C-alpha positions, 0 to 999 in steps of 0.5 A, spaced: 204 582 539 212 584 540 213 588 546 216 595 543 223 596 546 228 603 545 231 604 540 238 603 539 242 608 540 236 612 544 236 613 551 230 612 557 228 619 560 222 620 564 224 627 566 222 629 560 214 626 560 213 628 567 217 637 565 212 635 558 205 635 563 207 640 568 208 646 562 202 643 558 198 643 565 200 649 568 203 646 574 209 650 579 212 643 581 212 636 582 207 636 589 203 639 584 204 634 579 202 629 584 196 631 586 193 631 579 195 624 578 192 623 584 199 619 586 204 620 592 209 625 591 215 619 592 212 615 586 214 621 582 220 623 586 222 615 584 220 616 577 224 622 576 230 619 579 229 612 575 228 608 580 221 606 578 219 605 571 212 609 567 207 603 568 201 603 565 197 605 570 200 612 570 202 613 563 194 612 563 193 617 567 198 622 566 193 621 559 187 623 561 189 629 565 194 631 559 190 630 553 197 627 549 196 620 547 199 615 549 204 616 543 207 622 544 207 621 552 212 614 549 216 618 544 216 623 550 220 617 554 225 617 550 232 621 548 236 619 541 243 617 543 245 622 540 242 628 543 238 630 539 230 628 543 225 624 539 219 628 537 211 625 538 209 621 532 
């Protein structure tokens, strides 16, 4: 199975997926998100600051708590390089 890569001209943006989950669950901030995802607050901070990628385990947890499909979550992580946002399929 080939590895899917970020499309040419697109940019990885983990803030989009974190903000979308916060909005969907009506959470107050990243600390509330970390409690819902059952991870330490520094994990969310590291993801937000691009020092830690969103791995499979946290992606599955995001799916479980938000009811976004894995495809939607992956689409939310990518921003089109031309400034347009990639929409979930």
